[in-house]
VOTI-947837 format. One line per field, with one value per residue (C-alpha): residue number from 1; x, y, z; residue in one letter. Coordinates in pm, whole numbers, plus 32768, in hexadecimal, padded with zeros to 4 digits. Layout:
<sites>
num: c(NUM; ...) .
x: c(X; ...) .
y: c(Y; ...) .
z: c(Z; ...) .
residu: c(a; ...) .
</sites>
This chain:
<sites>
num: c(1; 2; 3; 4; 5; 6; 7; 8; 9; 10; 11; 12; 13; 14; 15; 16; 17; 18; 19; 20; 21; 22; 23; 24; 25; 26; 27; 28; 29; 30; 31; 32; 33; 34; 35; 36; 37; 38; 39; 40; 41; 42; 43; 44; 45; 46; 47; 48; 49; 50; 51; 52; 53; 54; 55; 56; 57; 58; 59; 60; 61; 62; 63; 64; 65; 66; 67; 68; 69; 70; 71; 72; 73; 74; 75; 76) .
x: c(7225; 730F; 7489; 752D; 7653; 779B; 776B; 7622; 7638; 75AD; 76D0; 77D1; 76CA; 764C; 77AC; 77FE; 76C3; 7722; 7876; 77C6; 7719; 77B4; 7828; 78FA; 79BC; 79D4; 7A3E; 794B; 7A02; 7A67; 7B46; 7B76; 7BF7; 7B99; 7A38; 79B9; 7872; 77B0; 769D; 756F; 7477; 7380; 720D; 7150; 71A9; 72F7; 7446; 7497; 75F5; 7685; 77D2; 7810; 7912; 791E; 7A5F; 79A4; 78AB; 7952; 780B; 7731; 7697; 7582; 7541; 7427; 7496; 7372; 7358; 7358; 7236; 728B; 7180; 7119; 708D; 6FA3; 6F7E; 6E41) .
y: c(37DC; 3853; 385A; 39A5; 3979; 3A30; 3B06; 3B91; 3CFE; 3C94; 3BA5; 3CA0; 3D66; 3C3B; 3BD0; 3D36; 3D44; 3BFA; 3C8B; 3DA5; 3CB7; 3CEE; 3B85; 3BA2; 3CDF; 3D4A; 3BF4; 3B56; 3A06; 39C7; 389F; 37C1; 365A; 362A; 36B4; 37FD; 38AA; 37F0; 3883; 379A; 384D; 396B; 39A6; 3ADB; 3B82; 3AF4; 3A5D; 392C; 38E4; 37E1; 37B2; 3659; 36CD; 3847; 38C7; 39BB; 38BF; 376E; 36E2; 36DE; 382D; 3883; 39DF; 3A67; 3BA4; 3C7D; 3C8F; 3DE7; 3E10; 3EBC; 3F98; 3F44; 404F; 3FFC; 4115; 4129) .
z: c(40B9; 3FA9; 3F89; 3F2D; 3E40; 3E84; 3D4B; 3DD5; 3E4C; 3FA2; 3FE4; 4065; 4123; 41E9; 424D; 42B0; 4385; 4429; 448C; 454A; 463D; 4794; 47BA; 467B; 46D2; 4564; 44DE; 43E5; 43EA; 4559; 4503; 4635; 463C; 44CF; 44F8; 446A; 4416; 4308; 4232; 4240; 415C; 4153; 417E; 410F; 425B; 42D2; 4278; 4350; 43D2; 44BF; 456E; 4601; 4704; 472E; 47D3; 48B6; 4944; 490D; 4888; 4751; 46F4; 4601; 4575; 44A1; 43EF; 4387; 420F; 4176; 4089; 3F44; 3EAD; 3D4C; 3C69; 3B4D; 3A53; 3985) .
residu: c(m; e; f; i; e; a; k; n; p; e; w; c; d; m; w; e; e; l; s; h; y; k; i; n; k; g; d; p; i; c; l; f; m; g; a; c; w; e; y; m; g; s; t; l; d; h; h; h; f; r; h; l; l; h; p; a; s; g; k; a; e; f; v; y; v; e; r; r; q; r; a; t; l; n; w; a) .
</sites>
């Protein structure tokens, strides 16, 4: 697992994608009783997030946001 730094171009995209999950209703943070979404790390395929007390469910939630693969071109 790797950790994406905030200066990485993927950072804003993954948080934006998280906000689009139905449970979040457009809010990428979902602050509730001092708890909010936390970025836990990334694999080759997904970004991992957790929320210890989500306001919509009242319980811990875990989300795996699909990672967008960026094409790399190698010119000869």
